[in-house]
Residue frames as a rotation matrix with the C-alpha (Angstrom) as fourth column:
MET 1
-0.307 0.378 -0.873 -30.45
0.944 0.235 -0.230 10.64
0.118 -0.895 -0.429 -34.03
SER 2
0.292 0.548 0.784 -32.84
0.394 -0.816 0.424 13.39
0.871 0.185 -0.454 -33.33
GLN 3
-0.701 -0.572 0.426 -32.00
-0.142 -0.473 -0.870 15.98
0.698 -0.670 0.251 -30.65
LEU 4
-0.585 0.404 -0.703 -33.29
0.794 0.461 -0.396 15.48
0.165 -0.790 -0.591 -27.22
PRO 5
0.541 0.790 0.289 -36.34
0.600 -0.603 0.525 17.75
0.589 -0.111 -0.800 -26.07
ARG 6
-0.527 -0.712 0.463 -35.14
0.315 -0.670 -0.672 20.99
0.789 -0.209 0.578 -24.49
LEU 7
0.459 0.688 -0.562 -36.32
0.815 -0.074 0.575 21.83
0.354 -0.722 -0.595 -20.87
ILE 8
-0.493 -0.439 0.751 -36.08
-0.138 -0.813 -0.565 24.99
0.859 -0.382 0.341 -18.94
VAL 9
0.043 0.443 -0.896 -36.70
0.851 0.453 0.265 24.54
0.523 -0.774 -0.357 -15.26
CYS 10
-0.074 0.049 0.996 -37.80
-0.169 -0.985 0.036 27.39
0.983 -0.165 0.081 -13.11
ILE 11
0.065 -0.011 -0.998 -37.10
0.843 0.536 0.049 27.34
0.534 -0.844 0.044 -9.28
SER 12
0.417 0.021 0.908 -37.15
-0.344 -0.922 0.180 29.52
0.841 -0.387 -0.377 -6.23
GLY 13
0.653 -0.100 0.751 -35.66
-0.748 0.064 0.660 27.35
-0.115 -0.993 -0.033 -3.51
THR 14
0.143 -0.694 0.706 -33.73
-0.538 0.544 0.644 24.24
-0.830 -0.472 -0.296 -2.60
GLY 15
0.038 -0.127 -0.991 -34.28
-0.997 0.054 -0.045 22.56
0.060 0.990 -0.125 -6.02
THR 16
-0.522 -0.118 0.845 -34.96
-0.354 0.931 -0.088 18.96
-0.776 -0.345 -0.528 -4.78
ASN 17
0.521 0.694 0.496 -37.39
0.148 0.499 -0.854 18.60
-0.841 0.518 0.157 -7.71
LEU 18
0.668 -0.447 -0.595 -34.93
-0.744 -0.420 -0.520 20.07
-0.018 0.790 -0.613 -10.06
GLN 19
-0.438 -0.817 0.374 -32.43
-0.827 0.530 0.189 17.40
-0.352 -0.227 -0.908 -8.78
ALA 20
-0.005 0.456 0.890 -34.98
0.017 0.890 -0.455 14.65
-1.000 0.013 -0.012 -9.62
LEU 21
0.927 0.345 -0.148 -35.19
-0.113 -0.121 -0.986 15.98
-0.358 0.931 -0.073 -13.19
ILE 22
0.239 -0.924 -0.298 -31.37
-0.971 -0.227 -0.074 16.25
0.001 0.307 -0.952 -13.48
ASP 23
-0.412 -0.412 0.813 -31.01
-0.567 0.814 0.125 12.66
-0.713 -0.409 -0.569 -12.21
ALA 24
0.391 0.750 0.534 -33.68
0.081 0.550 -0.831 11.40
-0.917 0.368 0.154 -14.57
CYS 25
0.887 -0.123 -0.446 -32.12
-0.459 -0.349 -0.817 13.02
-0.055 0.929 -0.365 -17.52
HIS 26
-0.031 -0.995 0.094 -28.61
-0.993 0.041 0.111 11.69
-0.114 -0.090 -0.989 -16.52
THR 27
-0.509 -0.130 0.851 -29.87
-0.312 0.949 -0.042 8.10
-0.802 -0.287 -0.524 -16.16
GLY 28
-0.964 0.119 -0.239 -32.04
-0.216 0.175 0.960 8.19
0.156 0.977 -0.143 -19.21
THR 29
-0.592 0.798 -0.115 -35.26
0.714 0.453 -0.533 7.71
-0.373 -0.398 -0.838 -17.48
LEU 30
0.581 0.671 -0.460 -36.18
0.305 -0.704 -0.642 11.06
-0.755 0.232 -0.614 -18.89
ALA 31
-0.083 -0.553 0.829 -35.15
0.975 0.128 0.183 11.46
-0.207 0.823 0.528 -22.57
ALA 32
0.838 0.353 0.415 -34.54
0.424 -0.901 -0.088 15.24
0.343 0.250 -0.905 -22.42
GLN 33
-0.361 -0.921 -0.144 -31.86
0.863 -0.272 -0.427 17.77
0.354 -0.278 0.893 -21.71
ILE 34
0.587 0.375 -0.718 -32.08
0.721 -0.645 0.253 20.74
-0.368 -0.666 -0.649 -19.29
VAL 35
0.070 -0.652 0.755 -30.67
0.868 -0.333 -0.368 23.67
0.491 0.681 0.543 -21.14
LEU 36
-0.542 -0.347 0.765 -31.29
-0.100 -0.878 -0.469 26.30
0.835 -0.330 0.441 -18.47
VAL 37
-0.140 0.450 -0.882 -32.32
0.960 0.279 -0.010 26.74
0.242 -0.848 -0.471 -14.84
VAL 38
-0.236 0.180 0.955 -34.08
0.154 -0.963 0.220 29.95
0.960 0.199 0.200 -13.84
SER 39
-0.188 0.306 -0.933 -34.38
0.981 0.112 -0.160 31.35
0.056 -0.945 -0.321 -10.25
ASN 40
0.278 0.342 0.898 -35.95
0.244 -0.929 0.278 34.49
0.929 0.141 -0.342 -9.06
ARG 41
0.963 -0.100 0.251 -34.02
-0.268 -0.250 0.930 34.15
-0.030 -0.963 -0.268 -5.85
LYS 42
0.399 -0.884 -0.243 -30.36
-0.709 -0.129 -0.694 34.59
0.582 0.449 -0.678 -5.75
GLN 43
-0.380 -0.582 0.719 -29.76
-0.920 0.318 -0.230 32.45
-0.095 -0.749 -0.656 -2.79
ALA 44
0.690 0.718 0.088 -31.78
-0.699 0.693 -0.173 29.57
-0.186 0.058 0.981 -4.10
TYR 45
-0.034 -0.770 0.637 -29.77
-0.456 0.579 0.676 26.26
-0.889 -0.267 -0.371 -3.59
GLY 46
0.609 0.399 0.685 -31.11
0.301 0.682 -0.666 24.97
-0.733 0.612 0.296 -6.81
LEU 47
0.885 -0.354 -0.304 -28.74
-0.460 -0.553 -0.695 27.24
0.077 0.755 -0.651 -8.67
GLN 48
-0.079 -0.944 0.320 -25.86
-0.939 0.178 0.293 25.40
-0.334 -0.277 -0.901 -7.11
ARG 49
0.151 0.272 0.950 -27.45
0.028 0.960 -0.279 22.04
-0.988 0.069 0.137 -8.12
ALA 50
0.975 0.220 0.027 -27.56
0.048 -0.087 -0.995 23.32
-0.216 0.972 -0.096 -11.75
ALA 51
0.564 -0.802 -0.198 -24.08
-0.806 -0.482 -0.343 24.48
0.179 0.353 -0.918 -11.76
ALA 52
-0.135 -0.546 0.827 -22.84
-0.626 0.694 0.356 21.13
-0.768 -0.469 -0.436 -10.25
ALA 53
0.276 0.348 0.896 -24.55
0.327 0.842 -0.428 19.56
-0.904 0.412 0.119 -13.23
GLY 54
-0.790 -0.607 0.088 -22.98
0.378 -0.369 0.849 21.96
-0.483 0.704 0.521 -15.79
ILE 55
-0.002 0.849 0.528 -26.35
0.994 -0.057 0.094 23.54
0.110 0.525 -0.844 -16.58
PRO 56
-0.695 -0.299 0.654 -26.43
0.363 -0.931 -0.040 27.20
0.621 0.209 0.756 -17.44
THR 57
-0.217 0.671 -0.709 -28.33
0.951 -0.019 -0.309 29.42
-0.221 -0.741 -0.634 -14.94
LEU 58
-0.442 0.147 0.885 -30.31
0.287 -0.912 0.294 32.71
0.850 0.384 0.361 -15.10
TYR 59
-0.586 0.283 -0.760 -30.97
0.728 -0.229 -0.647 34.79
-0.357 -0.931 -0.072 -11.96
ALA 60
-0.579 0.501 0.643 -34.17
0.323 -0.584 0.745 36.81
0.749 0.639 0.177 -12.85
PRO 61
-0.793 0.248 -0.557 -35.31
0.528 -0.177 -0.830 38.89
-0.304 -0.952 0.010 -9.74
LEU 62
0.119 0.899 0.421 -38.72
0.924 -0.256 0.284 40.45
0.364 0.355 -0.861 -9.73
LYS 63
0.377 0.059 -0.924 -37.46
0.643 -0.735 0.215 43.35
-0.667 -0.675 -0.315 -7.66
GLY 64
-0.620 -0.608 -0.497 -37.08
0.132 -0.705 0.697 46.47
-0.774 0.366 0.517 -9.53
TRP 65
-0.834 0.426 0.351 -39.97
0.412 0.057 0.909 45.79
0.368 0.903 -0.223 -11.81
ALA 66
-0.837 0.537 0.106 -42.99
-0.505 -0.682 -0.530 47.99
-0.212 -0.497 0.841 -11.22
GLU 67
0.288 0.948 -0.133 -45.46
-0.944 0.257 -0.208 45.71
-0.163 0.186 0.969 -13.12
ARG 68
0.007 -0.164 0.986 -45.57
-0.269 0.950 0.160 41.97
-0.963 -0.267 -0.037 -13.05
GLU 69
0.841 0.424 0.336 -46.58
0.240 0.266 -0.934 41.87
-0.486 0.866 0.122 -16.77
ALA 70
0.761 -0.608 -0.228 -43.47
-0.626 -0.594 -0.506 43.83
0.172 0.527 -0.832 -17.71
TYR 71
-0.109 -0.710 0.696 -41.26
-0.803 0.475 0.359 41.34
-0.586 -0.520 -0.622 -15.69
ASP 72
0.175 0.289 0.941 -42.95
-0.071 0.957 -0.281 38.55
-0.982 -0.018 0.188 -17.37
ALA 73
0.987 0.158 -0.014 -42.58
0.010 -0.150 -0.989 39.83
-0.159 0.976 -0.150 -20.88
ASP 74
0.409 -0.911 -0.058 -38.93
-0.904 -0.396 -0.164 40.53
0.127 0.119 -0.985 -20.33
LEU 75
-0.132 -0.440 0.888 -38.25
-0.565 0.770 0.297 37.00
-0.814 -0.463 -0.350 -18.83
ALA 76
0.622 0.428 0.656 -40.00
0.212 0.714 -0.667 35.46
-0.754 0.554 0.353 -21.82
ARG 77
0.911 -0.317 -0.264 -37.74
-0.384 -0.417 -0.824 37.35
0.151 0.852 -0.502 -24.20
GLN 78
0.052 -0.962 0.267 -34.76
-0.989 -0.012 0.150 36.08
-0.141 -0.272 -0.952 -22.36
LEU 79
-0.091 0.060 0.994 -35.95
-0.307 0.948 -0.086 32.43
-0.947 -0.313 -0.068 -22.62
LEU 80
0.812 0.542 -0.219 -37.06
-0.364 0.176 -0.915 32.36
-0.457 0.822 0.340 -26.22
PRO 81
0.346 -0.675 -0.651 -33.56
-0.909 -0.069 -0.411 31.97
0.232 0.734 -0.638 -27.61
TYR 82
-0.602 -0.509 0.615 -33.10
-0.671 0.740 -0.043 28.82
-0.433 -0.439 -0.787 -25.68
GLN 83
-0.271 0.557 -0.785 -36.01
-0.811 0.307 0.498 27.36
0.518 0.772 0.369 -27.85
PRO 84
-0.769 -0.019 0.639 -37.58
-0.494 0.652 -0.575 25.21
-0.406 -0.758 -0.511 -25.01
ASP 85
-0.658 0.612 -0.439 -39.85
0.003 0.585 0.811 22.42
0.753 0.532 -0.387 -25.87
LEU 86
0.522 0.759 -0.389 -41.21
0.477 0.118 0.871 22.58
0.707 -0.641 -0.300 -22.31
ILE 87
-0.438 -0.500 0.747 -40.82
-0.402 -0.635 -0.660 24.87
0.805 -0.589 0.077 -19.24
VAL 88
0.121 0.388 -0.914 -41.08
0.511 0.765 0.392 23.18
0.851 -0.514 -0.106 -15.97
LEU 89
0.042 -0.016 0.999 -42.04
-0.661 -0.750 0.016 25.23
0.749 -0.661 -0.042 -12.88
ALA 90
0.169 -0.118 -0.979 -40.50
0.499 0.866 -0.018 23.12
0.850 -0.485 0.205 -10.00
GLY 91
0.207 -0.081 -0.975 -41.00
0.944 -0.243 0.221 25.31
-0.255 -0.967 0.027 -6.81
TRP 92
-0.712 -0.334 0.618 -41.27
0.546 -0.817 0.188 28.54
0.442 0.471 0.764 -8.70
MET 93
-0.197 0.617 -0.762 -42.79
0.891 -0.212 -0.402 31.13
-0.409 -0.758 -0.508 -6.60
HIS 94
-0.699 0.136 -0.702 -44.25
-0.351 -0.920 0.172 33.61
-0.622 0.367 0.691 -8.98
ILE 95
0.065 0.800 0.596 -47.50
0.541 0.474 -0.695 33.44
-0.839 0.368 -0.402 -10.86
PHE 96
-0.879 -0.461 0.125 -46.99
0.305 -0.339 0.890 34.03
-0.368 0.820 0.438 -14.55
SER 97
0.068 0.912 -0.404 -49.39
-0.170 -0.388 -0.906 36.14
-0.983 0.130 0.129 -16.48
GLY 98
0.795 0.305 0.524 -50.46
0.430 0.325 -0.842 36.03
-0.428 0.895 0.127 -20.11
ALA 99
0.736 -0.598 -0.318 -47.46
-0.673 -0.698 -0.245 38.37
-0.075 0.395 -0.916 -20.87
PHE 100
-0.324 -0.902 0.285 -45.26
-0.804 0.422 0.420 35.28
-0.499 -0.093 -0.862 -20.36
LEU 101
-0.207 0.357 0.911 -47.57
0.022 0.932 -0.361 32.39
-0.978 -0.054 -0.200 -21.17
SER 102
0.747 0.585 -0.317 -48.52
-0.258 -0.183 -0.948 33.76
-0.613 0.790 0.014 -24.57
HIS 103
0.191 -0.765 -0.615 -45.01
-0.982 -0.151 -0.117 33.07
-0.003 0.626 -0.780 -25.81
PHE 104
-0.867 -0.488 -0.104 -45.14
-0.485 0.873 -0.051 29.41
0.115 0.006 -0.993 -24.76
PRO 105
0.057 0.997 0.052 -48.61
-0.988 0.049 0.144 28.08
0.141 -0.060 0.988 -25.44
GLN 106
0.919 0.393 -0.022 -49.23
-0.377 0.896 0.235 24.71
0.112 -0.208 0.972 -23.88
GLN 107
0.336 -0.889 -0.310 -45.44
0.197 0.388 -0.900 24.50
0.921 0.242 0.306 -23.04
VAL 108
-0.516 -0.474 0.713 -45.46
-0.603 -0.390 -0.696 25.55
0.608 -0.789 -0.085 -19.26
ILE 109
0.380 0.582 -0.719 -46.28
0.221 0.698 0.681 22.93
0.898 -0.418 0.136 -16.59
ASN 110
-0.184 -0.219 0.958 -46.25
-0.748 -0.601 -0.281 23.38
0.637 -0.769 -0.054 -12.88
LEU 111
-0.392 -0.002 -0.920 -45.80
0.500 0.839 -0.215 21.00
0.772 -0.544 -0.328 -9.85
HIS 112
-0.184 0.435 0.881 -48.20
-0.696 -0.691 0.196 21.78
0.694 -0.577 0.430 -7.01
PRO 113
-0.920 -0.327 -0.215 -48.28
-0.101 0.730 -0.676 20.06
0.378 -0.601 -0.705 -3.63
ALA 114
-0.513 0.818 0.262 -51.92
-0.468 -0.011 -0.884 19.50
-0.720 -0.576 0.388 -3.53
LEU 115
-0.594 0.326 0.735 -54.60
0.642 0.743 0.189 17.69
-0.484 0.585 -0.651 -5.43
PRO 116
-0.770 0.263 0.581 -56.78
0.371 -0.557 0.743 19.36
0.519 0.788 0.332 -8.14
GLY 117
0.119 0.887 0.446 -59.18
0.109 -0.458 0.882 21.96
0.987 -0.056 -0.151 -6.72
ALA 118
0.831 0.144 -0.538 -57.63
0.532 0.079 0.843 21.71
0.164 -0.986 -0.011 -3.17
PHE 119
0.552 -0.566 -0.612 -55.39
0.459 -0.407 0.790 24.20
-0.696 -0.717 0.036 -1.50
PRO 120
0.564 -0.421 0.711 -54.32
0.689 -0.236 -0.686 26.36
0.456 0.876 0.157 -4.40
GLY 121
0.693 -0.286 0.662 -51.54
-0.303 -0.949 -0.093 28.89
0.654 -0.136 -0.744 -3.82
MET 122
-0.235 -0.927 0.292 -48.97
-0.593 -0.101 -0.799 29.09
0.770 -0.361 -0.526 -0.93
ASN 123
-0.629 -0.149 0.763 -48.46
-0.775 0.200 -0.600 26.74
-0.063 -0.968 -0.242 1.98
ALA 124
0.187 0.789 -0.586 -50.61
-0.740 0.505 0.444 23.92
0.646 0.351 0.678 0.45
ILE 125
-0.307 -0.308 -0.901 -48.83
0.244 0.889 -0.387 21.19
0.920 -0.339 -0.198 2.54
GLU 126
-0.986 -0.162 -0.048 -49.21
0.083 -0.220 -0.972 23.05
0.147 -0.962 0.230 5.73
ARG 127
-0.426 0.905 0.006 -52.95
-0.905 -0.425 -0.023 23.85
-0.018 -0.015 1.000 4.97
ALA 128
0.034 0.482 -0.876 -53.60
-0.514 0.760 0.398 20.25
0.857 0.436 0.274 4.01
PHE 129
-0.639 -0.445 -0.627 -51.92
0.315 0.592 -0.742 18.96
0.702 -0.672 -0.238 7.19
ALA 130
-0.941 0.255 0.222 -54.03
-0.337 -0.646 -0.685 21.45
-0.031 -0.720 0.694 9.21
ALA 131
-0.079 0.937 -0.340 -57.25
-0.950 0.033 0.310 20.19
0.301 0.348 0.888 7.54
TYR 132
-0.019 -0.039 -0.999 -56.29
-0.033 0.999 -0.038 16.57
0.999 0.032 -0.021 8.32
MET 133
-0.890 -0.349 -0.295 -55.72
0.263 0.136 -0.955 17.34
0.374 -0.927 -0.029 11.91
GLN 134
-0.685 0.719 0.113 -59.19
-0.687 -0.588 -0.426 18.97
-0.240 -0.369 0.898 12.12
GLY 135
-0.501 0.430 0.751 -60.65
0.161 0.899 -0.407 15.80
-0.850 -0.083 -0.520 10.66
GLN 136
0.265 0.626 -0.734 -61.69
-0.576 -0.507 -0.641 17.41
-0.773 0.593 0.226 7.30
ILE 137
0.511 -0.198 -0.836 -59.60
-0.774 0.317 -0.548 15.15
0.373 0.928 0.009 4.99
THR 138
0.724 -0.338 0.601 -57.78
-0.123 0.794 0.595 11.85
-0.679 -0.505 0.533 5.08
ILE 139
0.239 -0.652 0.720 -55.66
0.906 0.416 0.076 12.25
-0.349 0.634 0.690 1.93
SER 140
0.542 -0.081 -0.836 -53.90
-0.317 -0.942 -0.114 14.92
-0.778 0.327 -0.536 0.09
GLY 141
0.398 -0.428 0.811 -51.21
0.763 0.646 -0.034 14.64
-0.509 0.632 0.584 -2.68
CYS 142
-0.318 -0.619 -0.718 -49.56
-0.122 -0.724 0.679 16.52
-0.940 0.304 0.155 -5.58
MET 143
0.674 0.462 0.577 -50.33
0.541 0.224 -0.811 17.17
-0.503 0.858 -0.099 -9.25
VAL 144
-0.697 -0.682 -0.220 -48.72
0.265 -0.531 0.805 18.59
-0.666 0.503 0.551 -12.33
HIS 145
0.381 0.891 0.248 -50.75
0.671 -0.083 -0.737 20.70
-0.636 0.447 -0.629 -14.48
TYR 146
-0.157 -0.334 0.930 -50.61
0.893 -0.450 -0.011 23.02
0.422 0.828 0.368 -17.45
VAL 147
-0.613 -0.146 -0.777 -50.00
0.600 -0.726 -0.337 26.70
-0.514 -0.673 0.532 -16.33
ILE 148
0.126 0.667 0.734 -52.80
0.772 -0.531 0.350 29.27
0.623 0.522 -0.582 -16.94
PRO 149
-0.416 -0.303 0.857 -52.96
-0.170 -0.900 -0.401 32.80
0.893 -0.313 0.323 -15.34
GLU 150
0.526 0.653 0.545 -55.29
-0.675 -0.070 0.735 31.48
0.518 -0.754 0.404 -12.70
VAL 151
-0.294 -0.750 0.592 -53.30
-0.954 0.193 -0.230 30.01
0.058 -0.633 -0.772 -9.78
ASP 152
-0.878 -0.326 0.351 -53.08
-0.376 0.923 -0.083 26.14
-0.297 -0.205 -0.933 -9.90
ALA 153
0.002 0.990 0.138 -55.98
-0.319 0.131 -0.939 25.76
-0.948 -0.042 0.316 -12.08
GLY 154
-0.240 -0.222 -0.945 -54.76
-0.967 -0.032 0.253 24.65
-0.087 0.974 -0.207 -15.42
PRO 155
0.691 0.473 -0.546 -55.66
-0.576 0.818 -0.020 21.28
0.437 0.328 0.837 -17.09
VAL 156
0.424 -0.460 0.780 -54.27
-0.607 0.495 0.622 18.44
-0.672 -0.737 -0.069 -14.85
ILE 157
0.015 -0.515 -0.857 -51.56
-0.856 0.435 -0.277 16.17
0.516 0.738 -0.435 -16.49
ALA 158
-0.024 -0.063 -0.998 -51.02
0.240 0.968 -0.067 13.84
0.970 -0.241 -0.008 -13.61
THR 159
0.399 0.266 0.877 -51.65
-0.759 -0.441 0.479 13.27
0.514 -0.857 0.026 -9.87
ALA 160
-0.452 -0.379 -0.808 -50.36
0.205 0.837 -0.508 11.31
0.868 -0.395 -0.300 -6.96
ILE 161
0.568 0.734 0.372 -52.39
-0.312 -0.227 0.923 10.62
0.762 -0.640 0.100 -3.86
VAL 162
-0.577 -0.767 -0.281 -50.56
0.049 0.310 -0.949 10.63
0.816 -0.561 -0.141 -0.46
PRO 163
0.542 0.770 -0.335 -52.74
0.343 0.161 0.926 9.42
0.767 -0.617 -0.176 2.53
PHE 164
0.075 -0.363 0.929 -52.16
-0.823 -0.549 -0.148 10.71
0.564 -0.753 -0.340 5.91
HIS 165
-0.207 -0.225 -0.952 -50.80
0.316 0.906 -0.282 8.06
0.926 -0.359 -0.116 8.52
ALA 166
0.887 0.414 -0.204 -51.77
0.259 -0.081 0.962 7.89
0.382 -0.907 -0.179 12.11
GLY 167
0.534 -0.675 -0.509 -49.16
0.571 -0.156 0.806 9.74
-0.623 -0.721 0.302 14.25
ASP 168
0.159 -0.565 0.809 -48.01
0.904 -0.246 -0.349 11.76
0.396 0.788 0.472 11.23
THR 169
0.088 -0.100 -0.991 -46.35
0.413 -0.902 0.128 15.09
-0.906 -0.421 -0.038 11.95
LEU 170
0.834 0.206 -0.512 -46.13
-0.273 -0.653 -0.706 17.90
-0.480 0.729 -0.488 9.40
GLU 171
-0.063 -0.967 -0.248 -42.49
-0.870 -0.069 0.489 16.95
-0.490 0.246 -0.836 8.87
SER 172
-0.599 -0.206 0.774 -43.08
0.007 0.965 0.262 13.20
-0.801 0.162 -0.576 8.28
TYR 173
0.377 0.849 0.370 -46.06
0.485 0.160 -0.860 13.94
-0.789 0.503 -0.352 6.03
ALA 174
0.730 -0.127 -0.671 -44.09
-0.515 -0.749 -0.418 16.55
-0.450 0.651 -0.612 4.02
ALA 175
-0.332 -0.943 0.012 -41.32
-0.722 0.263 0.640 14.19
-0.607 0.204 -0.769 3.46
ARG 176
-0.376 0.296 0.878 -43.53
0.440 0.891 -0.111 11.55
-0.815 0.345 -0.465 1.96
LEU 177
0.703 0.710 -0.048 -45.21
0.324 -0.380 -0.866 14.08
-0.633 0.593 -0.497 -0.19
HIS 178
0.386 -0.619 -0.685 -41.98
-0.772 -0.623 0.128 15.55
-0.506 0.479 -0.718 -1.46
ALA 179
-0.594 -0.459 0.660 -40.92
-0.123 0.863 0.490 11.84
-0.795 0.210 -0.569 -2.37
ALA 180
0.027 0.765 0.643 -44.05
0.654 0.473 -0.590 11.58
-0.756 0.437 -0.488 -4.27
GLU 181
0.752 0.128 -0.646 -43.44
-0.224 -0.873 -0.434 14.94
-0.620 0.471 -0.628 -6.06
HIS 182
-0.147 -0.966 -0.214 -40.13
-0.646 -0.071 0.760 13.82
-0.749 0.250 -0.613 -7.31
HIS 183
-0.684 0.011 0.729 -41.43
0.376 0.862 0.339 10.72
-0.625 0.506 -0.594 -9.01
LEU 184
0.389 0.908 0.157 -44.63
0.640 -0.144 -0.755 12.58
-0.662 0.394 -0.637 -10.39
LEU 185
0.474 -0.187 -0.861 -42.69
-0.411 -0.911 -0.029 15.41
-0.779 0.368 -0.508 -11.93
VAL 186
-0.642 -0.757 -0.123 -40.52
-0.497 0.289 0.818 13.11
-0.584 0.586 -0.562 -13.88
GLN 187
-0.557 0.513 0.653 -43.37
0.605 0.789 -0.104 10.98
-0.568 0.337 -0.751 -14.97
ALA 188
0.535 0.820 -0.203 -45.56
0.444 -0.477 -0.758 13.96
-0.719 0.315 -0.619 -15.96
THR 189
0.172 -0.614 -0.770 -42.69
-0.559 -0.705 0.437 15.58
-0.811 0.356 -0.465 -17.86
ARG 190
-0.844 -0.385 0.372 -42.02
-0.027 0.724 0.689 12.36
-0.535 0.572 -0.622 -19.75
GLN 191
-0.117 0.926 0.360 -45.79
0.733 0.325 -0.597 12.03
-0.670 0.194 -0.717 -20.41
VAL 192
0.586 0.459 -0.668 -46.07
0.024 -0.834 -0.552 15.61
-0.810 0.307 -0.499 -21.92
LEU 193
-0.291 -0.764 -0.576 -42.90
-0.722 -0.220 0.656 15.26
-0.628 0.607 -0.487 -24.06
SER 194
-0.839 -0.015 0.544 -44.18
0.264 0.863 0.430 11.91
-0.476 0.505 -0.720 -25.46
GLU 195
0.235 0.964 0.125 -47.62
0.689 -0.074 -0.721 13.40
-0.685 0.255 -0.682 -26.27
ARG 196
0.475 -0.103 -0.874 -45.96
-0.452 -0.881 -0.142 16.38
-0.755 0.463 -0.464 -28.02
GLN 197
-0.712 -0.694 -0.105 -43.62
-0.475 0.367 0.799 14.03
-0.516 0.620 -0.591 -30.11
ALA 198
-0.530 0.540 0.654 -46.71
0.612 0.777 -0.145 12.00
-0.587 0.324 -0.742 -31.09
GLN 199
0.550 0.776 -0.309 -48.56
0.337 -0.544 -0.769 14.97
-0.765 0.319 -0.560 -32.21
GLU 200
0.033 -0.720 -0.693 -45.57
-0.609 -0.564 0.557 16.05
-0.792 0.404 -0.457 -34.18
LEU 201
-0.841 -0.452 0.298 -45.60
-0.144 0.717 0.682 12.78
-0.522 0.530 -0.668 -36.14
VAL 202
0.037 0.942 0.334 -49.21
0.531 0.265 -0.805 13.12
-0.847 0.207 -0.490 -37.02
PRO 203
-0.721 -0.343 0.602 -49.34
0.691 -0.285 0.665 14.18
-0.056 0.895 0.443 -40.83
């Protein structure tokens, strides 16, 4: 029996999307193993989720690094021994430069709570909801994409549309969007791993 694909998950917050991946690996919905969870915030609750699941963790703060590229290169050096097949950014609040990405070509994917080309960067859910309230849009959603140095602009792997409903509050919309994120992240991770395995089988 071949070894399961190895995942590293990077988080900065509560880790609900990490939990979706942990649960999917546990049930077999996602045929993979999470070998490390990385956080750049010491108080991120996702670290407790990882510990509860018996997954090793790494706290990697940006503070103390004068240059982002130096931080990225050092973090890459720390992750390389884990030999990840895929690095999943699930609420990771740091933009990786080429100093990190060059070590993991086509191996880093990111979950972003907006559709391709819309609301890149921070506070995407809040910005989308404000646009809806102003009558500018009727739908938003989330996507998983390959990571490039440009923010939320890499090749798209999968998307999920989440329409706004009459009477929505920011909280009710965000809850539906997060539920869609959990499903999409597992689906997209499974898709990428399946495509990678298929490529490896090509003579």
